[in-house]
C-alpha positions, 0 to 999 in steps of 0.5 A: 250562695245560701249563695249561703250561700252563693250573689243573694249579694247585691241589690233587689231581691226583687230588681240581689236578694232576687246577693247574692247571699241564702237568703233565703238562698244562697244568696242573698243579701246587703248593707253599705260598705264604707271602707276605702277602696284602693285605687290601683296605680297606672304603669303596672306591668300586664302579668300572668295568663287570662282564663281565657288564654288571650295575651294580657299585654294587649288593651290594659286599663288601670282601673279606678275603684274610687270610681262608681262606674269602674267599681262596678264594672270590675264586680260585675266582670268578677262575679259575672259577665259583662257579655250578656250572651254568656252565662257564669256557672259558680260553686261553694261548699262548706259547713253551717253551725248553731250558735246557742248559749254565750258559754257553749262552743259553736256546734257544727250542724251539717254541710251545704254544697250548691251551684248558681247560674247567672247572667248579666245585662247592661242597661242604658242608665249604667246599672246592671240586671242580674238573672240569677238561679240557684240550688243547694244541698245539705250533707253530712258534716263528716262523710260529705253524702247528701242528706234527705232526713237529719236528727236535729241535736238542738231538739232530739228530733227527726226531720226531712231535709229541704235543699235550696232550689231557688228558680229566680234570685234576680237583682239590679246593681247599681251604684245606689240600688234598692232591695225588696226583702219579703216586701220590705225595700231598702236602698243600699249604696253600692260602694264595695271596697277592693284591696290591691296588692301589685306585687302578687297581681291580685285584687280582692273585693268584699261585698257585704249585705246585713238586713233586719226585715219583718218575717213572711213567715209568721209565728202564729201560722208557722209555730214550729217553722218560723224563728220569730217575727223578724229575720236578721241576716248578715252575708259578707262575700271575699273575692280574690281575682287577678289584677291583670285580668281585671285591667284587660280590656279584651276580657269580659270576665275573670275567675275568682276564689273566695269565701262566702259567710252567712249569719241567719235564722234557723231554717224551717225544715228544722223545726226550731221554732223561736228558740235562741240561737242563729246559724253561722255559714262558712263556705268557699266560693269559686267559679268553675265558669261552665257546667262541664267543670262543675263536680260531677257528683253535684250535677247528677244530684242537681239533675236527678233531684230538681232538673236540668233547668237549674243548669242556666240562668233564669230568661229575661222574662222573669225580670219584675217577678218575685224572688225565691227564698228558702223561706218562701219556696218552704211556704209555697211547697209546705203546710205547717207541722202540727204541734209536737205532741 
């Protein structure tokens, strides 16, 4: 989420860019959200069935979404699991468009499908450590088949497609947290708004990341891969969950459906260089929860191309290490392409 995308989404790229997110990955990235959260009123009847099958009449807590700690706890319950021994599997997919001249419509370039696995550990200071691993594959925009090569219609060049494969995208999530984006640390207040509609038993979370940071992939060293001296990235995550599941104290997690939108620079393997324009990602995202509920086609692709280590979250000893992104992974695995003749 790259994900987009799908999480980058969040905090410290080293301590959610390590939120949610692509940004290098799916996930990856985030600004202050200052819209006012709605508070669920007391006395709301529980209803619906939980993902765990537990009776929702059990222990119910009315959530004050304006309270930072309750807001954060609800957010963790949706994106992950309050139980630090449990891992959560997410799935996302959609299309990626080129945004170029002002007088031209968006142009669909390719699709994307991917997954992420994360585990969340609560800390004594009220923060949470998120251990996240993510991967995704680009697809033919019409057939949906995974692609290894691609004819770039923007420069008429056949290029090799590079999947998203970020082994570590950890993050510390707190009412105020820090995000390290390729060496630039930014402080970001955690104030995501919630929209609550009791009549349809729904709570919707909006979470955004907006970043401008120096591009570690310099134009001088990577003239064909670098989009320029600065990367501007925005990621927007909309998740919809059952209010009754959020309020059920017997549940440590709840399922969601949502949308991930990302605006970001050209990908290095597109060999766009500093051509004007950028990419727009538009995908669904949802939470199957466990590996066995993921699409078989995607699981086979991950297993065959990347290995089954992408089916588990990073271990605790990865905390504090440098996070991966599509840009850092590309630089580690490739040499700059020679100038086009």
